Biopython code that builds the backbone (N, CA, C, O; Angstrom):
import numpy as np
from Bio.PDB.StructureBuilder import StructureBuilder

atoms = [
    (1, "MET", "N", (21.270, -24.986, -89.438)),
    (1, "MET", "CA", (21.182, -23.546, -89.638)),
    (1, "MET", "C", (20.295, -23.207, -90.839)),
    (1, "MET", "O", (19.438, -22.328, -90.752)),
    (2, "ALA", "N", (20.499, -23.896, -91.941)),
    (2, "ALA", "CA", (19.707, -23.619, -93.144)),
    (2, "ALA", "C", (18.245, -23.960, -92.918)),
    (2, "ALA", "O", (17.354, -23.291, -93.441)),
    (3, "VAL", "N", (18.000, -25.015, -92.128)),
    (3, "VAL", "CA", (16.619, -25.415, -91.848)),
    (3, "VAL", "C", (15.926, -24.340, -91.024)),
    (3, "VAL", "O", (14.750, -24.048, -91.240)),
    (4, "ASN", "N", (16.651, -23.756, -90.086)),
    (4, "ASN", "CA", (16.079, -22.688, -89.271)),
    (4, "ASN", "C", (15.736, -21.464, -90.121)),
    (4, "ASN", "O", (14.684, -20.849, -89.943)),
    (5, "LEU", "N", (16.629, -21.120, -91.040)),
    (5, "LEU", "CA", (16.362, -19.976, -91.914)),
    (5, "LEU", "C", (15.167, -20.248, -92.811)),
    (5, "LEU", "O", (14.355, -19.357, -93.063)),
    (6, "LEU", "N", (15.059, -21.479, -93.291)),
    (6, "LEU", "CA", (13.917, -21.850, -94.121)),
    (6, "LEU", "C", (12.627, -21.750, -93.317)),
    (6, "LEU", "O", (11.620, -21.239, -93.809)),
    (7, "ALA", "N", (12.658, -22.236, -92.082)),
    (7, "ALA", "CA", (11.472, -22.180, -91.235)),
    (7, "ALA", "C", (11.073, -20.731, -90.948)),
    (7, "ALA", "O", (9.889, -20.396, -90.982)),
    (8, "VAL", "N", (12.034, -19.893, -90.672)),
    (8, "VAL", "CA", (11.745, -18.481, -90.418)),
    (8, "VAL", "C", (11.196, -17.824, -91.678)),
    (8, "VAL", "O", (10.243, -17.048, -91.610)),
    (9, "GLY", "N", (11.788, -18.129, -92.817)),
    (9, "GLY", "CA", (11.315, -17.567, -94.081)),
    (9, "GLY", "C", (9.892, -17.981, -94.387)),
    (9, "GLY", "O", (9.077, -17.161, -94.811)),
    (10, "LEU", "N", (9.587, -19.260, -94.174)),
    (10, "LEU", "CA", (8.220, -19.731, -94.404)),
    (10, "LEU", "C", (7.244, -19.095, -93.421)),
    (10, "LEU", "O", (6.111, -18.779, -93.783)),
    (11, "GLY", "N", (7.678, -18.910, -92.191)),
    (11, "GLY", "CA", (6.821, -18.261, -91.199)),
    (11, "GLY", "C", (6.517, -16.822, -91.576)),
    (11, "GLY", "O", (5.377, -16.372, -91.464)),
    (12, "VAL", "N", (7.535, -16.105, -92.020)),
    (12, "VAL", "CA", (7.342, -14.713, -92.441)),
    (12, "VAL", "C", (6.435, -14.656, -93.664)),
    (12, "VAL", "O", (5.546, -13.808, -93.745)),
    (13, "ALA", "N", (6.659, -15.558, -94.615)),
    (13, "ALA", "CA", (5.811, -15.591, -95.812)),
    (13, "ALA", "C", (4.361, -15.878, -95.431)),
    (13, "ALA", "O", (3.440, -15.281, -95.988)),
    (14, "GLY", "N", (4.162, -16.785, -94.488)),
    (14, "GLY", "CA", (2.808, -17.089, -94.027)),
    (14, "GLY", "C", (2.142, -15.889, -93.380)),
    (14, "GLY", "O", (0.955, -15.640, -93.590)),
    (15, "LEU", "N", (2.906, -15.149, -92.594)),
    (15, "LEU", "CA", (2.354, -13.949, -91.959)),
    (15, "LEU", "C", (1.997, -12.887, -92.992)),
    (15, "LEU", "O", (0.999, -12.182, -92.845)),
    (16, "ILE", "N", (2.804, -12.776, -94.025)),
    (16, "ILE", "CA", (2.501, -11.811, -95.089)),
    (16, "ILE", "C", (1.210, -12.197, -95.791)),
    (16, "ILE", "O", (0.362, -11.346, -96.060)),
    (17, "VAL", "N", (1.064, -13.489, -96.089)),
    (17, "VAL", "CA", (-0.162, -13.964, -96.746)),
    (17, "VAL", "C", (-1.372, -13.690, -95.866)),
    (17, "VAL", "O", (-2.407, -13.238, -96.356)),
    (18, "LEU", "N", (-1.251, -13.959, -94.571)),
    (18, "LEU", "CA", (-2.362, -13.690, -93.654)),
    (18, "LEU", "C", (-2.682, -12.197, -93.595)),
    (18, "LEU", "O", (-3.850, -11.812, -93.538)),
    (19, "GLY", "N", (-1.658, -11.368, -93.607)),
    (19, "GLY", "CA", (-1.883, -9.925, -93.583)),
    (19, "GLY", "C", (-2.608, -9.435, -94.825)),
    (19, "GLY", "O", (-3.519, -8.612, -94.734)),
    (20, "VAL", "N", (-2.205, -9.940, -95.985)),
    (20, "VAL", "CA", (-2.861, -9.545, -97.234)),
    (20, "VAL", "C", (-4.304, -10.024, -97.246)),
    (20, "VAL", "O", (-5.208, -9.281, -97.629)),
    (21, "ALA", "N", (-4.520, -11.273, -96.822)),
    (21, "ALA", "CA", (-5.886, -11.806, -96.789)),
    (21, "ALA", "C", (-6.750, -11.006, -95.815)),
    (21, "ALA", "O", (-7.907, -10.711, -96.111)),
    (22, "GLY", "N", (-6.199, -10.658, -94.669)),
    (22, "GLY", "CA", (-6.940, -9.861, -93.696)),
    (22, "GLY", "C", (-7.300, -8.495, -94.242)),
    (22, "GLY", "O", (-8.407, -8.005, -94.019)),
    (23, "ALA", "N", (-6.370, -7.876, -94.957)),
    (23, "ALA", "CA", (-6.650, -6.566, -95.548)),
    (23, "ALA", "C", (-7.757, -6.668, -96.590)),
    (23, "ALA", "O", (-8.609, -5.785, -96.683)),
    (24, "ARG", "N", (-7.744, -7.743, -97.371)),
    (24, "ARG", "CA", (-8.797, -7.918, -98.383)),
    (24, "ARG", "C", (-10.155, -8.112, -97.722)),
    (24, "ARG", "O", (-11.166, -7.618, -98.221)),
    (25, "VAL", "N", (-10.184, -8.827, -96.607)),
    (25, "VAL", "CA", (-11.447, -9.028, -95.886)),
    (25, "VAL", "C", (-11.964, -7.697, -95.351)),
    (25, "VAL", "O", (-13.158, -7.411, -95.442)),
    (26, "VAL", "N", (-11.079, -6.894, -94.801)),
    (26, "VAL", "CA", (-11.484, -5.587, -94.269)),
    (26, "VAL", "C", (-12.030, -4.701, -95.388)),
    (26, "VAL", "O", (-13.048, -4.033, -95.210)),
    (27, "ILE", "N", (-11.363, -4.694, -96.527)),
    (27, "ILE", "CA", (-11.830, -3.882, -97.661)),
    (27, "ILE", "C", (-13.195, -4.357, -98.130)),
    (27, "ILE", "O", (-14.082, -3.544, -98.390)),
    (28, "ALA", "N", (-13.368, -5.677, -98.239)),
    (28, "ALA", "CA", (-14.658, -6.218, -98.681)),
    (28, "ALA", "C", (-15.757, -5.883, -97.683)),
    (28, "ALA", "O", (-16.877, -5.562, -98.079)),
    (29, "ALA", "N", (-15.446, -5.954, -96.390)),
    (29, "ALA", "CA", (-16.447, -5.641, -95.371)),
    (29, "ALA", "C", (-16.849, -4.170, -95.434)),
    (29, "ALA", "O", (-18.024, -3.841, -95.273)),
    (30, "ARG", "N", (-15.891, -3.292, -95.664)),
    (30, "ARG", "CA", (-16.209, -1.863, -95.775)),
    (30, "ARG", "C", (-17.071, -1.583, -96.999)),
    (30, "ARG", "O", (-18.008, -0.787, -96.940)),
    (31, "MET", "N", (-16.747, -2.245, -98.112)),
    (31, "MET", "CA", (-17.547, -2.049, -99.324)),
    (31, "MET", "C", (-18.972, -2.545, -99.113)),
    (31, "MET", "O", (-19.930, -1.885, -99.514)),
    (32, "LEU", "N", (-19.108, -3.701, -98.486)),
    (32, "LEU", "CA", (-20.440, -4.244, -98.220)),
    (32, "LEU", "C", (-21.210, -3.322, -97.287)),
    (32, "LEU", "O", (-22.399, -3.080, -97.491)),
    (33, "ASN", "N", (-20.538, -2.811, -96.269)),
    (33, "ASN", "CA", (-21.195, -1.913, -95.325)),
    (33, "ASN", "C", (-21.687, -0.648, -96.023)),
    (33, "ASN", "O", (-22.783, -0.166, -95.736)),
    (34, "SER", "N", (-20.887, -0.113, -96.934)),
    (34, "SER", "CA", (-21.321, 1.097, -97.640)),
    (34, "SER", "C", (-22.491, 0.796, -98.570)),
    (34, "SER", "O", (-23.383, 1.631, -98.726)),
    (35, "GLN", "N", (-22.502, -0.378, -99.187)),
    (35, "GLN", "CA", (-23.628, -0.755, -100.045)),
    (35, "GLN", "C", (-24.907, -0.927, -99.224)),
    (35, "GLN", "O", (-25.983, -0.503, -99.646)),
    (36, "ILE", "N", (-24.788, -1.543, -98.064)),
    (36, "ILE", "CA", (-25.956, -1.726, -97.192)),
    (36, "ILE", "C", (-26.477, -0.369, -96.730)),
    (36, "ILE", "O", (-27.687, -0.145, -96.697)),
    (37, "ALA", "N", (-25.569, 0.533, -96.375)),
    (37, "ALA", "CA", (-25.983, 1.872, -95.945)),
    (37, "ALA", "C", (-26.700, 2.603, -97.072)),
    (37, "ALA", "O", (-27.676, 3.312, -96.829)),
    (38, "ARG", "N", (-26.224, 2.436, -98.304)),
    (38, "ARG", "CA", (-26.873, 3.086, -99.451)),
    (38, "ARG", "C", (-28.278, 2.548, -99.650)),
    (38, "ARG", "O", (-29.199, 3.318, -99.922)),
    (39, "VAL", "N", (-28.460, 1.240, -99.519)),
    (39, "VAL", "CA", (-29.795, 0.646, -99.668)),
    (39, "VAL", "C", (-30.718, 1.130, -98.558)),
    (39, "VAL", "O", (-31.887, 1.421, -98.808)),
    (40, "HIS", "N", (-30.205, 1.218, -97.334)),
    (40, "HIS", "CA", (-31.018, 1.730, -96.224)),
    (40, "HIS", "C", (-31.468, 3.162, -96.497)),
    (40, "HIS", "O", (-32.614, 3.523, -96.230)),
    (41, "ARG", "N", (-30.553, 3.976, -97.032)),
    (41, "ARG", "CA", (-30.919, 5.360, -97.358)),
    (41, "ARG", "C", (-31.999, 5.395, -98.432)),
    (41, "ARG", "O", (-32.912, 6.217, -98.365)),
    (42, "GLN", "N", (-31.903, 4.514, -99.416)),
    (42, "GLN", "CA", (-32.911, 4.475, -100.477)),
    (42, "GLN", "C", (-34.278, 4.127, -99.910)),
    (42, "GLN", "O", (-35.278, 4.750, -100.268)),
    (43, "PHE", "N", (-34.327, 3.131, -99.023)),
    (43, "PHE", "CA", (-35.604, 2.759, -98.421)),
    (43, "PHE", "C", (-36.135, 3.871, -97.530)),
    (43, "PHE", "O", (-37.341, 4.114, -97.492)),
    (44, "LYS", "N", (-35.242, 4.549, -96.813)),
    (44, "LYS", "CA", (-35.676, 5.650, -95.954)),
    (44, "LYS", "C", (-36.258, 6.779, -96.799)),
    (44, "LYS", "O", (-37.272, 7.373, -96.434)),
    (45, "ASP", "N", (-35.620, 7.073, -97.922)),
    (45, "ASP", "CA", (-36.132, 8.120, -98.814)),
    (45, "ASP", "C", (-37.510, 7.749, -99.352)),
    (45, "ASP", "O", (-38.385, 8.610, -99.448)),
    (46, "LYS", "N", (-37.714, 6.487, -99.701)),
    (46, "LYS", "CA", (-39.017, 6.056, -100.212)),
    (46, "LYS", "C", (-40.085, 6.160, -99.129)),
    (46, "LYS", "O", (-41.219, 6.549, -99.409)),
    (47, "GLU", "N", (-39.725, 5.811, -97.885)),
    (47, "GLU", "CA", (-40.681, 5.917, -96.782)),
    (47, "GLU", "C", (-41.022, 7.377, -96.514)),
    (47, "GLU", "O", (-42.168, 7.701, -96.206)),
    (48, "ASP", "N", (-40.035, 8.257, -96.631)),
    (48, "ASP", "CA", (-40.284, 9.683, -96.413)),
    (48, "ASP", "C", (-41.219, 10.249, -97.479)),
    (48, "ASP", "O", (-42.029, 11.129, -97.188)),
    (49, "LEU", "N", (-41.116, 9.755, -98.698)),
    (49, "LEU", "CA", (-41.990, 10.238, -99.768)),
    (49, "LEU", "C", (-43.438, 9.810, -99.547)),
    (49, "LEU", "O", (-44.368, 10.513, -99.943)),
    (50, "ARG", "N", (-43.621, 8.658, -98.916)),
    (50, "ARG", "CA", (-44.982, 8.166, -98.657)),
    (50, "ARG", "C", (-45.672, 8.969, -97.569)),
    (50, "ARG", "O", (-46.889, 9.153, -97.579)),
    (51, "GLY", "N", (-44.865, 9.439, -96.633)),
    (51, "GLY", "CA", (-45.463, 10.250, -95.576)),
    (51, "GLY", "C", (-45.708, 9.559, -94.334)),
    (51, "GLY", "O", (-46.209, 10.157, -93.383)),
]
sb = StructureBuilder()
sb.init_structure("model")
sb.init_model(0)
sb.init_chain("A")
sb.init_seg("    ")
for serial, (resi, resn, name, xyz) in enumerate(atoms, 1):
    if name == "N":
        sb.init_residue(resn, " ", resi, " ")
    sb.init_atom(name, np.array(xyz, "f"), 0.0, 1.0, " ", f" {name:<3s}", serial, name[0])
structure = sb.get_structure()
């Protein structure tokens, strides 16, 4: 019985760790995407100034 509870506890802890890691990846991807979009806008503005 105790072994089963330990296994369930470790499984839940593992899922929590995976969830936190996944959330961090999503946040990092969104930040990178916004930075890339900002750079694209900067280049577009420079091209517009050239004519």
